[in-house]
C-alpha positions in Angstrom: -6.6 18.0 -13.9 -5.2 14.6 -14.8 -4.0 13.9 -18.2 -6.4 11.7 -20.2 -4.4 10.4 -23.2 -7.5 8.7 -24.8 -10.2 11.2 -25.4 -12.8 10.2 -24.5 -12.5 7.1 -22.4 -15.0 5.0 -24.4 -15.5 3.9 -28.1 -17.6 6.1 -30.3 -18.3 6.8 -34.0 -16.3 9.6 -35.7 -19.2 11.5 -37.2 -23.0 11.2 -37.4 -25.1 13.3 -39.7 -28.3 14.5 -38.0 -31.2 13.5 -40.3 -34.3 13.9 -38.1 -36.0 17.0 -36.6 -35.8 15.2 -33.2 -32.0 15.1 -33.4 -31.6 18.7 -34.5 -34.0 19.9 -31.7 -31.9 17.8 -29.2 -28.7 19.7 -30.0 -30.4 23.0 -30.3 -30.4 23.6 -26.5 -27.2 25.2 -25.0 -27.4 23.0 -21.8 -27.6 19.8 -23.9 -24.7 21.1 -26.1 -22.7 21.7 -22.9 -23.4 18.1 -21.7 -22.3 16.8 -25.1 -19.1 18.8 -24.9 -18.2 17.6 -21.4 -18.6 14.0 -22.6 -15.8 14.6 -25.1 -13.5 14.2 -22.1 -15.0 11.1 -20.5 -18.2 9.2 -19.8 -20.2 10.6 -16.9 -23.2 9.9 -14.7 -26.2 12.2 -14.5 -25.0 13.1 -10.9 -21.5 14.1 -12.2 -23.0 16.1 -15.1 -25.5 17.9 -12.7 -22.6 18.8 -10.3 -20.5 20.2 -13.3 -23.3 22.4 -14.7 -24.6 23.3 -11.2 -28.2 22.4 -12.1 -30.7 20.0 -10.4 -30.1 16.3 -11.1 -33.7 16.0 -12.4 -33.2 18.8 -15.0 -29.9 17.2 -16.2 -31.6 13.8 -16.3 -34.3 15.2 -18.5 -31.8 16.7 -21.0 -29.7 13.4 -21.0 -32.9 11.5 -21.8 -33.7 13.9 -24.7 -30.2 13.3 -26.1 -30.3 9.5 -25.6 -33.8 9.3 -27.2 -32.4 11.2 -30.2 -29.5 8.7 -30.4 -26.8 11.2 -29.5 -26.0 9.7 -26.1 -25.8 6.1 -25.0 -24.9 4.2 -21.9 -21.3 3.2 -22.3 -20.9 1.3 -19.0 -22.6 0.7 -15.6 -21.3 0.4 -12.1 -23.1 -1.2 -9.1 -23.5 1.3 -6.2 -25.5 0.2 -3.2 -27.8 -2.2 -5.1 -28.4 0.4 -7.9 -26.8 0.3 -11.4 -25.2 3.7 -12.0 -25.2 4.5 -15.7 -22.3 6.3 -17.4 -23.3 8.1 -20.6 -21.1 8.8 -23.6 -21.6 10.5 -26.9 -22.6 8.4 -29.9 -20.0 10.2 -32.1 -17.2 12.7 -31.8 -19.0 15.1 -34.1 -22.6 15.6 -35.1 -23.5 17.7 -38.1 -26.6 18.9 -39.9 -26.3 18.6 -43.7 -26.8 21.9 -45.5 -29.9 22.2 -47.6 -31.2 18.7 -46.7 -34.6 17.7 -45.5 -35.1 15.3 -42.7 -35.2 11.5 -43.2 -39.0 11.6 -42.8 -39.4 14.1 -45.7 -40.0 17.3 -43.7 -37.7 20.3 -43.2 -35.1 20.1 -40.4 -35.4 22.8 -37.8 -32.4 25.2 -37.5 -29.7 24.4 -35.0 -28.8 27.3 -32.6 -26.2 29.8 -33.8 -22.8 28.8 -32.6 -21.6 32.3 -33.1 -24.2 33.7 -30.7 -23.1 31.3 -28.0 -19.4 32.0 -28.7 -20.0 35.8 -28.6 -21.5 35.5 -25.1 -18.8 33.1 -23.9 -15.9 35.2 -25.3 -16.7 38.5 -23.6 -14.6 37.9 -20.5 -11.6 36.8 -22.7 -12.0 39.8 -24.9 -12.1 42.1 -21.9 -9.0 40.4 -20.5 -7.1 40.7 -23.8 -7.1 36.9 -24.2 -9.4 36.5 -27.2 -7.7 35.2 -30.4 -10.0 35.8 -33.4 -10.2 37.0 -36.9 -12.6 37.5 -39.7 -11.8 37.4 -43.4 -13.8 37.6 -46.6 -13.0 36.1 -50.0 -15.0 36.1 -53.2 -14.7 32.4 -54.2 -16.9 29.8 -56.0 -19.0 27.5 -53.9 -16.8 24.5 -54.8 -13.8 26.3 -53.3 -15.8 27.1 -50.2 -16.6 23.4 -49.8 -12.9 22.4 -50.3 -11.8 25.0 -47.7 -14.5 23.8 -45.2 -13.2 20.2 -45.6 -9.8 21.4 -44.4 -11.3 23.2 -41.5 -13.2 20.1 -40.5 -9.8 18.3 -40.1 -8.7 21.0 -37.6 -12.0 20.6 -35.8 -11.5 16.9 -35.5 -7.9 17.5 -34.2 -9.2 19.9 -31.6 -11.8 17.4 -30.5 -9.2 14.7 -29.9 -6.9 16.8 -27.8 -6.1 15.2 -24.4 -7.9 17.1 -21.6 -4.9 17.9 -19.5 -5.0 21.7 -18.8 -6.8 23.8 -16.2 -8.4 26.2 -18.6 -11.2 25.3 -21.1 -10.9 27.0 -24.4 -13.7 27.6 -26.9 -13.0 27.1 -30.6 -15.5 28.5 -33.0 -15.3 28.4 -36.8 -17.7 29.2 -39.5 -18.1 29.7 -43.2 -21.1 31.6 -44.5 -22.1 33.5 -47.7 -22.8 37.2 -47.2 -24.5 39.3 -49.8 -24.0 42.8 -48.5 -20.2 42.8 -48.3 -18.7 45.5 -50.6 -16.6 44.5 -53.6 -14.4 46.5 -55.9 -15.6 47.2 -59.4 -13.5 45.6 -62.2 -10.1 47.2 -62.8 -10.2 49.8 -65.5 -7.8 47.7 -67.7 -10.3 44.7 -67.4 -13.3 46.5 -68.7 -14.4 45.5 -72.2 
């Protein structure tokens, strides 16, 4: 695979907050998420995307249209091929996010995005079986403000990962999450702390 020093090969926003139900539904499909991920590397035509995901061109065109209608994809350039303009699609932003606890711009509730951990669990089985899965889980009792501060640091690493040049032969998945859990056991106060 050739080294691509500028990832991707077109201009795009850094982040876009998804504020409509249409946008959240658009990214809530695993095939559309795969299309968005591939476009981190470079702009591509529907034909190229269809070949990459091994799906019919009409199916991929439908999903590209859903993403474009939601403002998540756009045509970044065209090329004339036998009297037809071939469109190259790119992402509107490096990262899309759904604000926690926020309603949609039209006043309704936003639908849930799909669970990234569910997708990662399925994708990581072969790596786990081959002894190539790097993962950990930790728990900490901290105030919500500290959780927000920690997540801001994690977002920096996510952005760094998104900007890596696509120069290797292996695609790596990178999944992170921060979530409250109510059923994790905690120690009682130390005997010398009790009043």
